[in-house]
N, CA, C and O atoms as a Maestro MAE file, in Angstrom:
{
 s_m_m2io_version
 :::
 2.0.0
}

f_m_ct {
 s_m_title
 :::
 protein
 m_atom[352] {
  # First column is atom index #
  i_m_mmod_type
  r_m_x_coord
  r_m_y_coord
  r_m_z_coord
  i_m_residue_number
  s_m_chain_name
  s_m_pdb_residue_name
  s_m_pdb_atom_name
  i_m_atomic_number
  :::
  1 25 25.654 182.431 202.993 1 A "MET " " N  " 7
  2 3 24.478 183.142 202.133 1 A "MET " " CA " 6
  3 2 23.841 182.034 201.046 1 A "MET " " C  " 6
  4 15 24.527 181.436 200.216 1 A "MET " " O  " 8
  5 25 22.599 181.902 201.191 2 A "THR " " N  " 7
  6 3 22.076 180.660 200.162 2 A "THR " " CA " 6
  7 2 21.663 181.592 199.063 2 A "THR " " C  " 6
  8 15 21.162 182.632 199.489 2 A "THR " " O  " 8
  9 25 21.732 181.504 197.936 3 A "PRO " " N  " 7
  10 3 21.411 181.983 196.558 3 A "PRO " " CA " 6
  11 2 19.778 181.557 196.489 3 A "PRO " " C  " 6
  12 15 19.335 180.461 196.832 3 A "PRO " " O  " 8
  13 25 19.093 182.539 196.031 4 A "GLU " " N  " 7
  14 3 17.737 182.684 196.033 4 A "GLU " " CA " 6
  15 2 17.287 183.324 194.875 4 A "GLU " " C  " 6
  16 15 17.948 184.335 194.638 4 A "GLU " " O  " 8
  17 25 16.171 183.038 193.863 5 A "PRO " " N  " 7
  18 3 15.644 183.537 192.737 5 A "PRO " " CA " 6
  19 2 15.524 185.071 193.254 5 A "PRO " " C  " 6
  20 15 15.206 185.430 194.388 5 A "PRO " " O  " 8
  21 25 15.836 185.840 192.207 6 A "GLY " " N  " 7
  22 3 15.700 187.374 192.367 6 A "GLY " " CA " 6
  23 2 16.898 188.115 193.032 6 A "GLY " " C  " 6
  24 15 16.958 189.338 193.153 6 A "GLY " " O  " 8
  25 25 17.812 187.262 193.433 7 A "MET " " N  " 7
  26 3 19.041 187.866 194.058 7 A "MET " " CA " 6
  27 2 20.069 188.508 192.683 7 A "MET " " C  " 6
  28 15 19.984 188.132 191.514 7 A "MET " " O  " 8
  29 25 20.880 189.403 193.148 8 A "VAL " " N  " 7
  30 3 21.634 189.870 192.202 8 A "VAL " " CA " 6
  31 2 23.475 189.315 192.650 8 A "VAL " " C  " 6
  32 15 24.190 189.952 193.424 8 A "VAL " " O  " 8
  33 25 23.799 188.317 192.095 9 A "LEU " " N  " 7
  34 3 25.264 188.048 192.555 9 A "LEU " " CA " 6
  35 2 26.408 188.567 191.590 9 A "LEU " " C  " 6
  36 15 26.120 188.928 190.449 9 A "LEU " " O  " 8
  37 25 27.553 188.597 192.004 10 A "TRP " " N  " 7
  38 3 28.755 188.938 191.068 10 A "TRP " " CA " 6
  39 2 29.316 187.364 190.653 10 A "TRP " " C  " 6
  40 15 29.714 186.644 191.569 10 A "TRP " " O  " 8
  41 25 29.331 186.920 189.414 11 A "VAL " " N  " 7
  42 3 29.711 185.707 188.901 11 A "VAL " " CA " 6
  43 2 30.913 186.249 188.153 11 A "VAL " " C  " 6
  44 15 31.097 187.416 187.808 11 A "VAL " " O  " 8
  45 25 31.845 185.003 187.926 12 A "ALA " " N  " 7
  46 3 32.780 185.030 187.006 12 A "ALA " " CA " 6
  47 2 32.351 184.072 185.682 12 A "ALA " " C  " 6
  48 15 32.237 182.859 185.855 12 A "ALA " " O  " 8
  49 25 32.171 184.537 184.648 13 A "LEU " " N  " 7
  50 3 31.676 183.940 183.330 13 A "LEU " " CA " 6
  51 2 32.742 183.620 182.523 13 A "LEU " " C  " 6
  52 15 33.517 184.484 182.115 13 A "LEU " " O  " 8
  53 25 32.859 182.334 182.232 14 A "GLY " " N  " 7
  54 3 33.974 181.989 181.112 14 A "GLY " " CA " 6
  55 2 33.827 182.439 179.939 14 A "GLY " " C  " 6
  56 15 32.774 182.997 179.631 14 A "GLY " " O  " 8
  57 25 34.924 182.277 178.986 15 A "SER " " N  " 7
  58 3 34.807 183.034 177.608 15 A "SER " " CA " 6
  59 2 34.718 181.544 176.678 15 A "SER " " C  " 6
  60 15 35.185 180.438 176.953 15 A "SER " " O  " 8
  61 25 33.974 181.970 175.552 16 A "ARG " " N  " 7
  62 3 33.624 180.917 174.742 16 A "ARG " " CA " 6
  63 2 34.341 181.290 173.275 16 A "ARG " " C  " 6
  64 15 34.293 182.340 172.634 16 A "ARG " " O  " 8
  65 25 34.952 180.164 173.021 17 A "LEU " " N  " 7
  66 3 35.614 180.113 171.675 17 A "LEU " " CA " 6
  67 2 34.789 179.178 170.742 17 A "LEU " " C  " 6
  68 15 34.344 178.093 171.118 17 A "LEU " " O  " 8
  69 25 34.602 179.750 169.349 18 A "PRO " " N  " 7
  70 3 34.943 181.094 168.954 18 A "PRO " " CA " 6
  71 2 33.954 181.747 169.781 18 A "PRO " " C  " 6
  72 15 32.974 181.188 170.273 18 A "PRO " " O  " 8
  73 25 34.408 183.503 169.961 19 A "PRO " " N  " 7
  74 3 33.830 184.397 170.599 19 A "PRO " " CA " 6
  75 2 32.141 184.782 169.768 19 A "PRO " " C  " 6
  76 15 32.090 184.593 168.552 19 A "PRO " " O  " 8
  77 25 31.054 185.223 170.385 20 A "GLY " " N  " 7
  78 3 30.240 185.588 169.862 20 A "GLY " " CA " 6
  79 2 29.749 186.906 171.020 20 A "GLY " " C  " 6
  80 15 30.523 187.719 171.525 20 A "GLY " " O  " 8
  81 25 28.492 186.834 171.208 21 A "HIS " " N  " 7
  82 3 27.784 187.925 171.760 21 A "HIS " " CA " 6
  83 2 27.551 187.669 173.039 21 A "HIS " " C  " 6
  84 15 26.930 188.492 173.711 21 A "HIS " " O  " 8
  85 25 28.076 186.317 173.665 22 A "GLU " " N  " 7
  86 3 27.880 185.969 175.145 22 A "GLU " " CA " 6
  87 2 28.746 186.826 175.918 22 A "GLU " " C  " 6
  88 15 29.853 187.221 175.549 22 A "GLU " " O  " 8
  89 25 28.016 187.166 177.324 23 A "GLN " " N  " 7
  90 3 28.927 188.070 178.114 23 A "GLN " " CA " 6
  91 2 29.991 187.060 178.694 23 A "GLN " " C  " 6
  92 15 29.936 185.833 178.617 23 A "GLN " " O  " 8
  93 25 30.988 187.835 179.301 24 A "SER " " N  " 7
  94 3 31.583 186.941 179.995 24 A "SER " " CA " 6
  95 2 32.705 187.878 180.725 24 A "SER " " C  " 6
  96 15 32.714 189.079 180.453 24 A "SER " " O  " 8
  97 25 33.604 187.366 181.604 25 A "GLY " " N  " 7
  98 3 34.287 188.015 182.756 25 A "GLY " " CA " 6
  99 2 33.274 188.151 183.975 25 A "GLY " " C  " 6
  100 15 32.116 187.737 184.043 25 A "GLY " " O  " 8
  101 25 34.046 188.862 184.946 26 A "GLU " " N  " 7
  102 3 33.273 189.197 186.237 26 A "GLU " " CA " 6
  103 2 32.413 190.104 186.042 26 A "GLU " " C  " 6
  104 15 32.840 191.123 185.499 26 A "GLU " " O  " 8
  105 25 30.877 190.050 186.421 27 A "ARG " " N  " 7
  106 3 29.875 190.803 185.956 27 A "ARG " " CA " 6
  107 2 28.735 190.378 187.038 27 A "ARG " " C  " 6
  108 15 28.888 189.374 187.734 27 A "ARG " " O  " 8
  109 25 27.487 191.274 187.143 28 A "PRO " " N  " 7
  110 3 26.472 190.863 188.290 28 A "PRO " " CA " 6
  111 2 25.575 189.955 187.079 28 A "PRO " " C  " 6
  112 15 25.689 190.011 185.854 28 A "PRO " " O  " 8
  113 25 24.991 189.421 187.613 29 A "ALA " " N  " 7
  114 3 23.813 188.189 187.418 29 A "ALA " " CA " 6
  115 2 22.940 188.166 188.245 29 A "ALA " " C  " 6
  116 15 23.194 188.377 189.430 29 A "ALA " " O  " 8
  117 25 21.558 187.869 187.751 30 A "LEU " " N  " 7
  118 3 20.491 187.447 188.384 30 A "LEU " " CA " 6
  119 2 20.236 186.187 188.278 30 A "LEU " " C  " 6
  120 15 20.188 185.593 187.201 30 A "LEU " " O  " 8
  121 25 20.000 185.528 189.709 31 A "VAL " " N  " 7
  122 3 19.567 184.465 189.841 31 A "VAL " " CA " 6
  123 2 18.245 184.102 189.536 31 A "VAL " " C  " 6
  124 15 17.370 184.688 190.173 31 A "VAL " " O  " 8
  125 25 17.798 183.006 188.448 32 A "VAL " " N  " 7
  126 3 16.872 182.833 188.170 32 A "VAL " " CA " 6
  127 2 16.288 181.547 188.379 32 A "VAL " " C  " 6
  128 15 15.112 181.390 188.047 32 A "VAL " " O  " 8
  129 25 16.952 180.577 188.893 33 A "GLY " " N  " 7
  130 3 16.654 179.316 189.386 33 A "GLY " " CA " 6
  131 2 17.589 178.768 190.448 33 A "GLY " " C  " 6
  132 15 18.750 179.113 190.668 33 A "GLY " " O  " 8
  133 25 16.902 177.903 191.027 34 A "VAL " " N  " 7
  134 3 17.956 177.023 191.936 34 A "VAL " " CA " 6
  135 2 17.304 175.605 192.049 34 A "VAL " " C  " 6
  136 15 16.458 175.155 192.822 34 A "VAL " " O  " 8
  137 25 17.985 175.074 191.028 35 A "PRO " " N  " 7
  138 3 17.514 173.524 190.525 35 A "PRO " " CA " 6
  139 2 17.467 172.696 191.919 35 A "PRO " " C  " 6
  140 15 16.481 171.960 191.970 35 A "PRO " " O  " 8
  141 25 18.243 172.649 192.977 36 A "GLY " " N  " 7
  142 3 18.524 171.766 194.148 36 A "GLY " " CA " 6
  143 2 17.465 172.005 195.142 36 A "GLY " " C  " 6
  144 15 17.427 171.299 196.149 36 A "GLY " " O  " 8
  145 25 16.356 173.202 194.894 37 A "LYS " " N  " 7
  146 3 15.097 173.174 195.539 37 A "LYS " " CA " 6
  147 2 14.088 172.746 194.962 37 A "LYS " " C  " 6
  148 15 13.124 172.647 195.722 37 A "LYS " " O  " 8
  149 25 13.861 172.376 193.680 38 A "LEU " " N  " 7
  150 3 12.995 171.607 193.199 38 A "LEU " " CA " 6
  151 2 13.154 170.422 193.144 38 A "LEU " " C  " 6
  152 15 12.223 169.742 192.713 38 A "LEU " " O  " 8
  153 25 14.109 169.930 193.470 39 A "GLY " " N  " 7
  154 3 14.647 168.200 193.594 39 A "GLY " " CA " 6
  155 2 16.135 168.010 193.442 39 A "GLY " " C  " 6
  156 15 16.945 168.832 193.868 39 A "GLY " " O  " 8
  157 25 16.417 167.063 192.912 40 A "VAL " " N  " 7
  158 3 17.903 166.300 192.868 40 A "VAL " " CA " 6
  159 2 18.418 166.414 191.551 40 A "VAL " " C  " 6
  160 15 18.289 165.551 190.684 40 A "VAL " " O  " 8
  161 25 19.171 167.808 191.384 41 A "PRO " " N  " 7
  162 3 19.603 167.869 189.956 41 A "PRO " " CA " 6
  163 2 20.997 166.601 189.896 41 A "PRO " " C  " 6
  164 15 21.517 166.067 190.875 41 A "PRO " " O  " 8
  165 25 21.306 166.399 188.572 42 A "ARG " " N  " 7
  166 3 22.472 165.649 188.110 42 A "ARG " " CA " 6
  167 2 23.618 165.965 188.426 42 A "ARG " " C  " 6
  168 15 24.603 165.227 188.434 42 A "ARG " " O  " 8
  169 25 23.547 167.353 188.774 43 A "PHE " " N  " 7
  170 3 24.630 168.017 189.134 43 A "PHE " " CA " 6
  171 2 24.641 169.624 189.867 43 A "PHE " " C  " 6
  172 15 23.821 170.460 189.488 43 A "PHE " " O  " 8
  173 25 25.611 169.927 190.895 44 A "PRO " " N  " 7
  174 3 24.994 171.240 191.678 44 A "PRO " " CA " 6
  175 2 25.045 172.472 190.392 44 A "PRO " " C  " 6
  176 15 25.916 172.436 189.523 44 A "PRO " " O  " 8
  177 25 24.318 173.196 190.424 45 A "MET " " N  " 7
  178 3 23.903 174.220 189.522 45 A "MET " " CA " 6
  179 2 23.039 175.278 190.108 45 A "MET " " C  " 6
  180 15 22.273 175.184 191.067 45 A "MET " " O  " 8
  181 25 23.329 176.400 189.283 46 A "LEU " " N  " 7
  182 3 22.568 177.581 189.650 46 A "LEU " " CA " 6
  183 2 22.192 178.211 188.440 46 A "LEU " " C  " 6
  184 15 23.140 178.425 187.684 46 A "LEU " " O  " 8
  185 25 21.092 178.562 188.049 47 A "LEU " " N  " 7
  186 3 20.574 179.475 186.886 47 A "LEU " " CA " 6
  187 2 20.803 180.929 187.015 47 A "LEU " " C  " 6
  188 15 20.147 181.603 187.810 47 A "LEU " " O  " 8
  189 25 21.676 181.407 186.288 48 A "VAL " " N  " 7
  190 3 21.747 182.880 186.098 48 A "VAL " " CA " 6
  191 2 21.591 183.502 184.934 48 A "VAL " " C  " 6
  192 15 21.607 182.818 183.911 48 A "VAL " " O  " 8
  193 25 21.427 184.790 184.862 49 A "ALA " " N  " 7
  194 3 21.331 185.572 183.738 49 A "ALA " " CA " 6
  195 2 22.161 186.826 183.751 49 A "ALA " " C  " 6
  196 15 21.873 187.766 184.491 49 A "ALA " " O  " 8
  197 25 23.193 186.842 182.930 50 A "PRO " " N  " 7
  198 3 23.986 187.992 183.028 50 A "PRO " " CA " 6
  199 2 23.168 189.274 182.862 50 A "PRO " " C  " 6
  200 15 22.070 189.446 182.333 50 A "PRO " " O  " 8
  201 25 24.073 190.194 183.506 51 A "ILE " " N  " 7
  202 3 23.315 191.745 183.677 51 A "ILE " " CA " 6
  203 2 24.692 192.809 182.842 51 A "ILE " " C  " 6
  204 15 25.903 192.781 183.063 51 A "ILE " " O  " 8
  205 25 24.080 193.477 182.081 52 A "THR " " N  " 7
  206 3 24.971 194.442 181.387 52 A "THR " " CA " 6
  207 2 24.620 195.706 181.404 52 A "THR " " C  " 6
  208 15 23.401 195.843 181.507 52 A "THR " " O  " 8
  209 25 25.178 196.618 181.346 53 A "SER " " N  " 7
  210 3 24.723 198.159 181.227 53 A "SER " " CA " 6
  211 2 23.701 198.464 180.184 53 A "SER " " C  " 6
  212 15 23.855 197.934 179.083 53 A "SER " " O  " 8
  213 25 22.858 199.109 180.349 54 A "PHE " " N  " 7
  214 3 21.880 199.861 179.532 54 A "PHE " " CA " 6
  215 2 21.806 201.080 178.875 54 A "PHE " " C  " 6
  216 15 21.612 202.066 179.586 54 A "PHE " " O  " 8
  217 25 21.912 201.228 177.727 55 A "ALA " " N  " 7
  218 3 22.138 202.444 176.934 55 A "ALA " " CA " 6
  219 2 20.962 202.692 176.218 55 A "ALA " " C  " 6
  220 15 21.067 203.239 175.120 55 A "ALA " " O  " 8
  221 25 19.969 202.415 176.608 56 A "GLU " " N  " 7
  222 3 18.693 202.592 175.678 56 A "GLU " " CA " 6
  223 2 18.881 201.717 174.335 56 A "GLU " " C  " 6
  224 15 18.564 202.166 173.234 56 A "GLU " " O  " 8
  225 25 19.371 200.551 174.503 57 A "GLN " " N  " 7
  226 3 19.520 199.761 173.453 57 A "GLN " " CA " 6
  227 2 17.940 199.604 172.793 57 A "GLN " " C  " 6
  228 15 17.043 199.313 173.585 57 A "GLN " " O  " 8
  229 25 17.646 199.771 171.537 58 A "SER " " N  " 7
  230 3 16.243 199.495 170.762 58 A "SER " " CA " 6
  231 2 16.074 197.920 170.990 58 A "SER " " C  " 6
  232 15 14.984 197.556 171.432 58 A "SER " " O  " 8
  233 25 17.036 196.963 170.735 59 A "TRP " " N  " 7
  234 3 16.671 195.549 171.078 59 A "TRP " " CA " 6
  235 2 16.036 195.109 172.477 59 A "TRP " " C  " 6
  236 15 15.304 194.129 172.610 59 A "TRP " " O  " 8
  237 25 16.460 196.059 173.596 60 A "ALA " " N  " 7
  238 3 15.965 195.531 174.637 60 A "ALA " " CA " 6
  239 2 14.722 196.211 174.856 60 A "ALA " " C  " 6
  240 15 13.779 195.549 175.289 60 A "ALA " " O  " 8
  241 25 14.547 197.717 174.567 61 A "LEU " " N  " 7
  242 3 13.097 198.076 174.744 61 A "LEU " " CA " 6
  243 2 11.772 197.378 173.592 61 A "LEU " " C  " 6
  244 15 10.557 197.528 173.722 61 A "LEU " " O  " 8
  245 25 12.387 196.733 172.670 62 A "ARG " " N  " 7
  246 3 11.570 196.146 171.902 62 A "ARG " " CA " 6
  247 2 10.862 194.975 172.638 62 A "ARG " " C  " 6
  248 15 9.649 194.774 172.573 62 A "ARG " " O  " 8
  249 25 11.808 194.171 173.394 63 A "SER " " N  " 7
  250 3 11.332 193.098 174.188 63 A "SER " " CA " 6
  251 2 11.519 193.118 175.464 63 A "SER " " C  " 6
  252 15 12.497 192.583 175.985 63 A "SER " " O  " 8
  253 25 10.637 193.715 176.095 64 A "PRO " " N  " 7
  254 3 11.243 194.338 177.523 64 A "PRO " " CA " 6
  255 2 10.942 193.000 178.642 64 A "PRO " " C  " 6
  256 15 11.465 192.943 179.755 64 A "PRO " " O  " 8
  257 25 9.957 191.922 178.063 65 A "GLY " " N  " 7
  258 3 9.750 190.343 178.995 65 A "GLY " " CA " 6
  259 2 10.999 189.854 178.929 65 A "GLY " " C  " 6
  260 15 11.388 189.390 180.001 65 A "GLY " " O  " 8
  261 25 11.999 189.783 177.757 66 A "LEU " " N  " 7
  262 3 13.150 189.108 177.785 66 A "LEU " " CA " 6
  263 2 14.301 189.997 178.235 66 A "LEU " " C  " 6
  264 15 15.276 189.555 178.843 66 A "LEU " " O  " 8
  265 25 14.133 191.291 177.899 67 A "TYR " " N  " 7
  266 3 14.984 192.064 178.377 67 A "TYR " " CA " 6
  267 2 14.845 193.128 179.493 67 A "TYR " " C  " 6
  268 15 15.090 194.314 179.276 67 A "TYR " " O  " 8
  269 25 14.458 192.677 180.650 68 A "PRO " " N  " 7
  270 3 14.004 193.531 181.652 68 A "PRO " " CA " 6
  271 2 15.163 194.598 182.029 68 A "PRO " " C  " 6
  272 15 16.361 194.339 181.917 68 A "PRO " " O  " 8
  273 25 14.760 195.561 182.390 69 A "VAL " " N  " 7
  274 3 15.721 196.840 182.578 69 A "VAL " " CA " 6
  275 2 15.669 197.093 184.282 69 A "VAL " " C  " 6
  276 15 14.595 197.210 184.872 69 A "VAL " " O  " 8
  277 25 16.988 197.156 184.967 70 A "MET " " N  " 7
  278 3 16.913 197.538 186.263 70 A "MET " " CA " 6
  279 2 17.500 198.708 186.424 70 A "MET " " C  " 6
  280 15 18.559 199.003 185.870 70 A "MET " " O  " 8
  281 25 16.792 199.542 187.274 71 A "GLN " " N  " 7
  282 3 17.254 201.187 187.389 71 A "GLN " " CA " 6
  283 2 18.581 201.299 188.100 71 A "GLN " " C  " 6
  284 15 18.868 200.378 188.864 71 A "GLN " " O  " 8
  285 25 19.395 202.258 187.961 72 A "ALA " " N  " 7
  286 3 20.413 202.368 188.715 72 A "ALA " " CA " 6
  287 2 20.099 202.421 190.206 72 A "ALA " " C  " 6
  288 15 19.192 203.139 190.627 72 A "ALA " " O  " 8
  289 25 20.904 201.606 191.066 73 A "GLY " " N  " 7
  290 3 20.770 201.759 192.356 73 A "GLY " " CA " 6
  291 2 20.018 200.443 192.938 73 A "GLY " " C  " 6
  292 15 20.136 199.972 194.069 73 A "GLY " " O  " 8
  293 25 19.176 199.952 191.817 74 A "SER " " N  " 7
  294 3 18.608 198.833 192.469 74 A "SER " " CA " 6
  295 2 19.557 197.772 192.393 74 A "SER " " C  " 6
  296 15 20.374 197.755 191.472 74 A "SER " " O  " 8
  297 25 19.525 196.656 193.493 75 A "ALA " " N  " 7
  298 3 20.689 195.521 193.683 75 A "ALA " " CA " 6
  299 2 21.595 196.007 193.839 75 A "ALA " " C  " 6
  300 15 22.447 195.130 193.696 75 A "ALA " " O  " 8
  301 25 22.307 197.382 194.177 76 A "SER " " N  " 7
  302 3 23.407 198.192 194.403 76 A "SER " " CA " 6
  303 2 23.965 198.130 193.009 76 A "SER " " C  " 6
  304 15 25.117 197.700 192.966 76 A "SER " " O  " 8
  305 25 23.503 198.408 192.031 77 A "LEU " " N  " 7
  306 3 23.876 198.225 190.519 77 A "LEU " " CA " 6
  307 2 24.166 199.831 190.348 77 A "LEU " " C  " 6
  308 15 23.256 200.623 190.596 77 A "LEU " " O  " 8
  309 25 25.544 200.327 189.888 78 A "PRO " " N  " 7
  310 3 25.884 201.695 189.703 78 A "PRO " " CA " 6
  311 2 25.093 202.345 188.775 78 A "PRO " " C  " 6
  312 15 24.861 203.537 188.976 78 A "PRO " " O  " 8
  313 25 24.601 201.763 187.731 79 A "ARG " " N  " 7
  314 3 24.082 202.398 186.460 79 A "ARG " " CA " 6
  315 2 22.877 201.340 186.348 79 A "ARG " " C  " 6
  316 15 22.777 200.201 186.805 79 A "ARG " " O  " 8
  317 25 21.795 202.302 185.400 80 A "ALA " " N  " 7
  318 3 20.938 201.427 184.716 80 A "ALA " " CA " 6
  319 2 21.372 199.962 183.946 80 A "ALA " " C  " 6
  320 15 22.437 200.014 183.330 80 A "ALA " " O  " 8
  321 25 20.841 199.020 183.932 81 A "SER " " N  " 7
  322 3 21.212 197.832 183.346 81 A "SER " " CA " 6
  323 2 20.113 196.971 182.897 81 A "SER " " C  " 6
  324 15 18.959 197.256 183.214 81 A "SER " " O  " 8
  325 25 20.429 195.758 182.056 82 A "VAL " " N  " 7
  326 3 19.297 194.933 181.499 82 A "VAL " " CA " 6
  327 2 19.784 193.664 181.676 82 A "VAL " " C  " 6
  328 15 20.998 193.490 181.565 82 A "VAL " " O  " 8
  329 25 19.251 192.989 181.864 83 A "VAL " " N  " 7
  330 3 19.251 191.636 182.269 83 A "VAL " " CA " 6
  331 2 19.079 190.628 181.180 83 A "VAL " " C  " 6
  332 15 17.916 190.242 181.060 83 A "VAL " " O  " 8
  333 25 19.940 190.108 180.363 84 A "LEU " " N  " 7
  334 3 19.946 189.276 179.177 84 A "LEU " " CA " 6
  335 2 19.418 187.754 179.499 84 A "LEU " " C  " 6
  336 15 20.193 186.812 179.665 84 A "LEU " " O  " 8
  337 25 18.232 187.665 179.551 85 A "LEU " " N  " 7
  338 3 17.507 186.283 179.986 85 A "LEU " " CA " 6
  339 2 17.582 185.645 178.594 85 A "LEU " " C  " 6
  340 15 16.847 184.660 178.517 85 A "LEU " " O  " 8
  341 25 18.302 185.943 177.399 86 A "ASP " " N  " 7
  342 3 18.748 184.989 176.685 86 A "ASP " " CA " 6
  343 2 19.962 184.205 176.615 86 A "ASP " " C  " 6
  344 15 20.275 183.443 175.699 86 A "ASP " " O  " 8
  345 25 20.804 184.535 177.967 87 A "GLN " " N  " 7
  346 3 22.085 183.912 177.946 87 A "GLN " " CA " 6
  347 2 22.153 183.250 179.382 87 A "GLN " " C  " 6
  348 15 23.085 183.301 180.184 87 A "GLN " " O  " 8
  349 25 20.657 182.474 179.531 88 A "LEU " " N  " 7
  350 3 20.892 181.734 181.023 88 A "LEU " " CA " 6
  351 2 22.046 180.616 180.849 88 A "LEU " " C  " 6
  352 15 22.397 179.935 181.813 88 A "LEU " " O  " 8
  :::
 }
 m_bond[351] {
  # First column is bond index #
  i_m_from
  i_m_to
  i_m_order
  :::
  1 1 2 1
  2 2 3 1
  3 3 4 2
  4 3 5 1
  5 5 6 1
  6 6 7 1
  7 7 8 2
  8 7 9 1
  9 9 10 1
  10 10 11 1
  11 11 12 2
  12 11 13 1
  13 13 14 1
  14 14 15 1
  15 15 16 2
  16 15 17 1
  17 17 18 1
  18 18 19 1
  19 19 20 2
  20 19 21 1
  21 21 22 1
  22 22 23 1
  23 23 24 2
  24 23 25 1
  25 25 26 1
  26 26 27 1
  27 27 28 2
  28 27 29 1
  29 29 30 1
  30 30 31 1
  31 31 32 2
  32 31 33 1
  33 33 34 1
  34 34 35 1
  35 35 36 2
  36 35 37 1
  37 37 38 1
  38 38 39 1
  39 39 40 2
  40 39 41 1
  41 41 42 1
  42 42 43 1
  43 43 44 2
  44 43 45 1
  45 45 46 1
  46 46 47 1
  47 47 48 2
  48 47 49 1
  49 49 50 1
  50 50 51 1
  51 51 52 2
  52 51 53 1
  53 53 54 1
  54 54 55 1
  55 55 56 2
  56 55 57 1
  57 57 58 1
  58 58 59 1
  59 59 60 2
  60 59 61 1
  61 61 62 1
  62 62 63 1
  63 63 64 2
  64 63 65 1
  65 65 66 1
  66 66 67 1
  67 67 68 2
  68 67 69 1
  69 69 70 1
  70 70 71 1
  71 71 72 2
  72 71 73 1
  73 73 74 1
  74 74 75 1
  75 75 76 2
  76 75 77 1
  77 77 78 1
  78 78 79 1
  79 79 80 2
  80 79 81 1
  81 81 82 1
  82 82 83 1
  83 83 84 2
  84 83 85 1
  85 85 86 1
  86 86 87 1
  87 87 88 2
  88 87 89 1
  89 89 90 1
  90 90 91 1
  91 91 92 2
  92 91 93 1
  93 93 94 1
  94 94 95 1
  95 95 96 2
  96 95 97 1
  97 97 98 1
  98 98 99 1
  99 99 100 2
  100 99 101 1
  101 101 102 1
  102 102 103 1
  103 103 104 2
  104 103 105 1
  105 105 106 1
  106 106 107 1
  107 107 108 2
  108 107 109 1
  109 109 110 1
  110 110 111 1
  111 111 112 2
  112 111 113 1
  113 113 114 1
  114 114 115 1
  115 115 116 2
  116 115 117 1
  117 117 118 1
  118 118 119 1
  119 119 120 2
  120 119 121 1
  121 121 122 1
  122 122 123 1
  123 123 124 2
  124 123 125 1
  125 125 126 1
  126 126 127 1
  127 127 128 2
  128 127 129 1
  129 129 130 1
  130 130 131 1
  131 131 132 2
  132 131 133 1
  133 133 134 1
  134 134 135 1
  135 135 136 2
  136 135 137 1
  137 137 138 1
  138 138 139 1
  139 139 140 2
  140 139 141 1
  141 141 142 1
  142 142 143 1
  143 143 144 2
  144 143 145 1
  145 145 146 1
  146 146 147 1
  147 147 148 2
  148 147 149 1
  149 149 150 1
  150 150 151 1
  151 151 152 2
  152 151 153 1
  153 153 154 1
  154 154 155 1
  155 155 156 2
  156 155 157 1
  157 157 158 1
  158 158 159 1
  159 159 160 2
  160 159 161 1
  161 161 162 1
  162 162 163 1
  163 163 164 2
  164 163 165 1
  165 165 166 1
  166 166 167 1
  167 167 168 2
  168 167 169 1
  169 169 170 1
  170 170 171 1
  171 171 172 2
  172 171 173 1
  173 173 174 1
  174 174 175 1
  175 175 176 2
  176 175 177 1
  177 177 178 1
  178 178 179 1
  179 179 180 2
  180 179 181 1
  181 181 182 1
  182 182 183 1
  183 183 184 2
  184 183 185 1
  185 185 186 1
  186 186 187 1
  187 187 188 2
  188 187 189 1
  189 189 190 1
  190 190 191 1
  191 191 192 2
  192 191 193 1
  193 193 194 1
  194 194 195 1
  195 195 196 2
  196 195 197 1
  197 197 198 1
  198 198 199 1
  199 199 200 2
  200 199 201 1
  201 201 202 1
  202 202 203 1
  203 203 204 2
  204 203 205 1
  205 205 206 1
  206 206 207 1
  207 207 208 2
  208 207 209 1
  209 209 210 1
  210 210 211 1
  211 211 212 2
  212 211 213 1
  213 213 214 1
  214 214 215 1
  215 215 216 2
  216 215 217 1
  217 217 218 1
  218 218 219 1
  219 219 220 2
  220 219 221 1
  221 221 222 1
  222 222 223 1
  223 223 224 2
  224 223 225 1
  225 225 226 1
  226 226 227 1
  227 227 228 2
  228 227 229 1
  229 229 230 1
  230 230 231 1
  231 231 232 2
  232 231 233 1
  233 233 234 1
  234 234 235 1
  235 235 236 2
  236 235 237 1
  237 237 238 1
  238 238 239 1
  239 239 240 2
  240 239 241 1
  241 241 242 1
  242 242 243 1
  243 243 244 2
  244 243 245 1
  245 245 246 1
  246 246 247 1
  247 247 248 2
  248 247 249 1
  249 249 250 1
  250 250 251 1
  251 251 252 2
  252 251 253 1
  253 253 254 1
  254 254 255 1
  255 255 256 2
  256 255 257 1
  257 257 258 1
  258 258 259 1
  259 259 260 2
  260 259 261 1
  261 261 262 1
  262 262 263 1
  263 263 264 2
  264 263 265 1
  265 265 266 1
  266 266 267 1
  267 267 268 2
  268 267 269 1
  269 269 270 1
  270 270 271 1
  271 271 272 2
  272 271 273 1
  273 273 274 1
  274 274 275 1
  275 275 276 2
  276 275 277 1
  277 277 278 1
  278 278 279 1
  279 279 280 2
  280 279 281 1
  281 281 282 1
  282 282 283 1
  283 283 284 2
  284 283 285 1
  285 285 286 1
  286 286 287 1
  287 287 288 2
  288 287 289 1
  289 289 290 1
  290 290 291 1
  291 291 292 2
  292 291 293 1
  293 293 294 1
  294 294 295 1
  295 295 296 2
  296 295 297 1
  297 297 298 1
  298 298 299 1
  299 299 300 2
  300 299 301 1
  301 301 302 1
  302 302 303 1
  303 303 304 2
  304 303 305 1
  305 305 306 1
  306 306 307 1
  307 307 308 2
  308 307 309 1
  309 309 310 1
  310 310 311 1
  311 311 312 2
  312 311 313 1
  313 313 314 1
  314 314 315 1
  315 315 316 2
  316 315 317 1
  317 317 318 1
  318 318 319 1
  319 319 320 2
  320 319 321 1
  321 321 322 1
  322 322 323 1
  323 323 324 2
  324 323 325 1
  325 325 326 1
  326 326 327 1
  327 327 328 2
  328 327 329 1
  329 329 330 1
  330 330 331 1
  331 331 332 2
  332 331 333 1
  333 333 334 1
  334 334 335 1
  335 335 336 2
  336 335 337 1
  337 337 338 1
  338 338 339 1
  339 339 340 2
  340 339 341 1
  341 341 342 1
  342 342 343 1
  343 343 344 2
  344 343 345 1
  345 345 346 1
  346 346 347 1
  347 347 348 2
  348 347 349 1
  349 349 350 1
  350 350 351 1
  351 351 352 2
  :::
 }
}
């Protein structure tokens, strides 16, 4: 399988020390860019944005362009989720 923008993949995100608000662990993520398709990047990479469950968080509703909501069932997600574009 070749990742393409718009695909949802399961990824393993590392932990950050000190911990903050970043997502970590195994979770779905939206592929937002494949730099190797645009040119020759300095090192292999894939740009992804983590996805988390959506429970009507007001911060996501205030900025739908930055936190798009995915309905349950889309991309095989078991529940409504939000893409965290601020955590590329």
